N, C-alpha and C positions, 0 to 999 in steps of 0.2 A: 337660537334661543327660543323661537316660536315653537319649535318641535318639543322642547322641554315643557313649555307652558301647556301645550296640548296634552302632553303625557300626564302632567299633574292633574289636569281637569279629568282626564280619562280615569286616573286612579281614584279621584274623589267620587266620580260617578259610579264606578264599579263598587267601591266600598259602600256608598249610599244604598245602592240596590241590594247588595248582599246582606247588609245589616238592617234594611228597611228603616232607614233614618231619613230625615229631611236634609236638604242641602245645608241649611243653617246649622243644624246639629253637627254635621260632619265637619264643616268649616271651623266651628267652635272647638270640636275635639282635636282636629288636626293642628289648630293654632295652639291649643293648650299643651299638647305633647310634642310640638315641633316636627310633625310628620312631613310637612312640605319641605323643610330643610333636609330631612332624611331622604325623601324622594329625589331631591336635587343632587344630594351627595352620591347616591347610589343609582342614578339614572342609567348609567352604562350597563349595569347588571340587570336592573329591574325591567328595562324596556324590552328585553329579549325573552321575558317570561310570559306566562299566561295570566289571565285575569284572576283565577282562583289562587294562584301562587301569590300574586300581588296583594290580594285581600288578606290572605293568611299572614303574609310577611308584615303588613301594616298592623294587623291585630297583635301579632307577637311583639312588635316594636312598642306599641301602646301598653300592652300588658307588662312589659319589662320596666316601664316607667311609672306604673301606678303604685 
């Protein structure tokens, strides 16, 4: 379980850096669109990819829900 939490934090930090957002902004965005649940659901696939893929995948997920 700790491994997954660490990965969620990693995804949040990577997204924050890529989008030049604050941590608070990213948390609010992730909560609004259910991104953390998405990361949990697809952990097995996502954790084997690179940071750019993860950021792009999360952005696509959010875009599809707007």
